[in-house]
N, C-alpha and C positions, 0 to 999 in steps of 0.2 A: 488404761486402753493402749490397746495391741495396733501394731501397726503391720500391714501384708505388704509384699509386692505384686502388683498388678497383673506380674506372669504367674506366679503361684508357686514356682521353683526355690523361694528362699526360704528361710525359716523367719518366721514372726520373731518382732522385735517391739521392745519399749519406745516411748518420745525419746531416749538418750539414743538408743539405737538406728532410731530415724534421723535424729537434730546430728550425728557425727558420722555423718554418710554424704552423697553422693547417686548413686544408682543403686538401686539392692544388686544382692550380688548375682542375680539370674539376668540381669540386664532392664529388669522392670524399675516402676517409681514407686517409692510407699505411699499408702494408703492406708487412712485409720481401718480397721478394721469394723468395726458397726460406728454408724453415726447417728449421733443423739437427736432426735424428735423435739424440737422446741413446742411447746407448747400456747396457746393464746396471751396468757397470761407472764409467762416468762417473756415474750416479744415486746408487751405490754412494758412491762417493768424495765426493759430493757432500752427502751424509747428515750427514757429521759436521762441516757449518760451521755457522759462526754465521749469523745473517740477514744481517749488512753482510755477510761473505763469502759467503752464495749471492748477495745481488744481485749483488756483484762480478763474480761468475762469471758469471752470466745475462747482463749486461751487455756483458761483453767479447765474448758471441757474437754480438752486435748492431751494436758501434762499433767500427770499425777502430782498433787501436793508432797509429794515423799519427793522426788527428785528438784521440782521448783516451788519454793514456797511461794503461796498467791501473792501475799506483797511485793513479791521479786519479777511480778508478770507486768512492768511498765516497759513496754517497748513499740518501735512502727518498723516502717518499711520508705526505703527510698528508693531514688535511681541506685543502680545494684552496684557497680563498682564503687563509687567515691563515697557512698554510704558505707559499704563495708569497708573502705580505708580508715574513715573516720571512726567507726566502733572502735575499732581495734590498734590505731596507730600508739607505737609506744608502748601496746602491753607486754607484759614483761615474760609471759610463757607463751604468746601465739607468732605465730609468723604469718603474714597473707600474701599469695600471689594470684597476679589481677591480667586476665588476658585481655587486653583492647582491643578490637577490630580496627587497627590502621586505615585512617582516611576514609572506614565507615562511622565515624561517630561526629561530634560536634566537635572544633577544634576546643571550643569552651571544655566539652566533657574530658577531653583526652587534657588538658591541662590541671583538671580539678581532680587525677590522678596519678600526673607523672612529678605533680612538684611539690608531692609527699616524699621525702626524702628520710624520713625517718627507717632506721635500721632494721624494722622488720615487716620492711611494706616492695614491695618486688613487682613492677610493672615492666610487663612485655608487649612490645608492639607487634602484633599478627599481622603480616602480610596477606588479609584472609577476610572472608566475612564473618558474619556471627554463626551461621550455620559452620564452615570449615575450622572455628577456634573450637569448636564445642566436639571435635572429634577427639583431638590428645585429653580432652578433660574425660570424655568419657573410658577412652582407651584405658588411660590410668588409674580409672576407678574399678575396671571392670576387674582387675588384679589383686581379688582381697586381701590375699595376703599381708601386702605393699601397703594397701590400705591401714589396715591396722598396725602395722609395724612405726608409719608415720605419722597414727592419729588425725589421718585427712578427714575433712566434709566441705561438702557446697556451698556456696554462698546465694545462688540464684535460683530460681524456682526447678530446677531438679531437687531440689532441698525441700521437702513437705512444709517447713517452718516458714517459707517464702508465701507459701500459700494458704497457709492458716492465717497469717497475720493482713493476708490480701483479701481475705472473706469480710473484714471487720468493715472495707471500704460498703462493700453490697449491704450490708445490715445499714452501717449509717447515713448511706443515699437513700434505704427506703424510710427512716426513719426520720427523715429530713422533708420527703417527698411525697408520703403516704397523705392522703387525706385527714383519717383519721382512723385511730384503732378502737374506737368506745360498739362500733358496728359489729355485728354477730358475725359477721364472714369477712376478714381483713380484708381492705382495697390492696389489687395490685397495683403497682409499680415499672417500669419500664426502665430497665438502667442498660446503658450503650457502653461498650468497653472496645476501647481499640484494645488490638494485641498484635503480639508476632511470636514469642513462646507459647500462647496462650495461657500461662500461669493464672492473670487475672479472672479467667474465662472459667476455666476448670475451677477458679474459688466461687464466682456465680452459679457453677452449677450444683457445687456443694450446698452453698447455701441454700438454694433450693429444694435439695431432698432434703437438707433439716428442717423445711418445714415455711421459707422466708418466703412469701409471694411475688416474684420479679420475675417479671418475662425478660429473656437477656436477648439485647442484641451485638452481635461480634463485628465488630467492622475493621476492615484491613488495607493495606495499601495495593498496590499492584503487584505485589507478592501474594497470590492471593488462595492459597492452599488451601487455608480455613473455609474462605467465601466457596471455593469449589467443593468442600465435603460437604456442607451446610446444604448447600441447595442441589448437588448434586451426586452426593456420593462416592465424589472422586476425590482420594485423598492422595492425591501423586505430584512427584515434582516436577516442577517447569522444567525449563532449558537449564536458565540458569536463576540467580539472585538479580534483581534489579536495583540498583539505588535508587534513593527516592528524599525528599525532602524531608518526612519521619523515618530516620535512618534507625533507630533504634528493632524498627519493626520490619528490617528489612531481613526478613527468614522464610525458607525455604521448610526449614522441619521445627514444627513447630512440638514440640516432645512431649507437652502436658494435653495435647490433643489423647496420649496412652490413658493418663489420668480417666478423660472423659469419655472414652469408649468401655472404660473398666467400670465406672458409674452407671454408666445408660444400660449395659448388660448384666446387672446385677450381678454387678459383682462377680463377674465370670471371667476368672484369670486363665482358664483354658482357650474361651473366645478371644481375649486381648493379647494372650500369648501370641496363638497364630497368626494375628492379624497385624501382630508387630513385628513378628521374624517376616512374615510376607513381604511386608513393606521395607526391611533392614536386604532384603535379598534383591528383590526387584526395584524397588524405589517407585513402585506403584500398587495401587489397592483400591480396591471399590466394594464399600462396605453394602453388607447383607442388605434387601429392599426392610427389616425389620427393625436394625441398627440404625440406618438412617432415617426410618421416620422417627422413632424416641429422638435422634438429634433434632430433625429439622420442628419437632414441637416444642422440644424445650431451649430453642435459639433460632435464632431470624439473623441475618448475613447480607452484607453491602461492601463492595469493593469500590475505591475511591483514587483517583489519580494526585501527581502533583498540583494540576490546574484547578481542581475540585478544592484541595488542603489551599492554595494561596488565595483563591477567591473568599474560601470560609474567612480566614483569616482577619480577611480586609474588610468582608461584611458584618464579624463580629465585634471589630474595632469602632467601624463605623455606627451602629447599633448601641452599641453598650460600653464603647472605651476601655471595653477590656481585649488584651494581646494575650490571644490563644499561642500555644507552641505548635506546633506542626502536628505532632501526635494529637493533642487533646483536640484541634482540628479535624481531624479524621472521623470523629467519633461526632463532634456539633455539625459537618456536613450531614450526617443522617439526619438530625433535629431538625435542620433547614429543609430537608430533602419531604419530611413529612410536612413541616406547617405551612410550606407553598403549598401543595397541593391536598391543603386543608383537611386531612386524615385525621378520625378523631383518633384520640390514643385514653389510653392509661396516664397519669403523672408520669414524666420523663429526665432522669438524671445520666447525663453526661459525665462517665468519669476523665479528670480533665489529670493523666500520669505525670508532666512537668511542666516546670517556669519557662516560658518563651524567651527569656534572659540567656539558657541555656545556647539557645538556636537561631542566633542574631543574621545568619545565614538564610535562613528560613526567612526571618522578618522581612529583609530586605528582598525578599522573591517575591512576598507579599505587596512591597509597595509601601510597606511601614517604616516607621523608626524607631530600632531599637532603642528598648530601654534596660542599660546596663549597669545592675549596683557596682559600686568602688569597690567592693570584697574582687568582686569577677576580673574588674578591668585590671587588680592587681593583680593576678595571676600571671597575665602576658611578661611581667616584668620580673620572674621570681625562675630561679633554677630548675631546669626539669632532669628527670631519671627515667631512662626510660630503656630496655634490651632487647634489640629488636627480634623480629622471630621470621627469618625469612624461608620465601619458596624455595623447594627444593634442599630444606633442611629439615631432621628428623625431628619434631617440635612435640609429639612425644615422649623421646628421647630427653629433649631437652628441658622438658617437665620433669621426666621422673629423678635428671640428674642434678638438675635445682632443690628439688626436696632431697636428695637424700645429701647431698651438701649442708643445707639446713637441720637437718638431722643431726649429721653428726658435728657440727659446731656447737647444737646441745649439748652433744653429748661430752663433747671435751671444754664446754662451761660447768657442764656438773662436777667432770672429773677433776678439772680445777678448783671448784668450789670445796668439793671431798679434801684436798691435800693442802 
């Protein structure tokens, strides 16, 4: 399996090259050169698998066994920063640098990252939103010699591997919701995706292309660039990011839309490059009639307010005694909207990206009582460590200097070990 940049100006790489990277050297995002088409028999066989088993089958399609043996492909995805920290803290040959948007994530999410004090974990609190902290990351990864010199990789959905694992959400949802796989024509399922950067949406679009009969509904908060793109073909920035209760979705630059544009333009890298370079230059883009038509055929969209989020959280608790996180409520609000209008549809699944325990502020705003596990409460009494990245400072330079310093430390340790 080979991987190519969505902008077509970078050499193709194998899975290892896509894994140990961020953006491609030409500024694009890596995608598989060809997508496998799954037949009915394969889908029928996969329908009985556990979630980890399904992840393994999907990963095996995209990762050469010579790189990672099949039996080693047990893994999953989680809340990006804290999950990444937990996976590598204490590792002997790896450092992790985490940029968190100070004040733009919940206090518990922040504590999950800043209370890890192991030597190989380095957390920066950025005085900016998620879009702003992406800028120094993109600048660092644009320097290909620097990336290679220091063996850098990204762990958010810039990296293909995050999107690959997110594909399993759609397959698993389909197999749990489809009425029957015994009919000649596989039944459709509607999957409702709450999103910010668009990684889970891109994963769903890829699953569609592979033959999974799902219809995608993307729901966002009032930072509605994806909604405007689906509805009007208007991929343009608003004046500012608006803080909402669904804080992880407070994003104006959903970079995974580049992958979706590439998919829907039949892997046309020239078209994608032209679109994205125009967007980066002007921060405005209007899709062609043809591309917009393909997008609106593949995806339905909606945008919801904080008021709708809290109302949805309250309703779900009253009707089901289930406590939704605000991001999950963004998706479930669409379900309530459709059922209240008594609109017939295929079976529907709403993806729920997080636990309400991480968002007590939103739970209180909904007039509900937070249910906070003891291990979460314990975080409030632990020592924290976080390096500030203040406005006015050169964040890219700070990031580069940190990476240089860590590399030098490894070189010194290696020299000491040899001596």
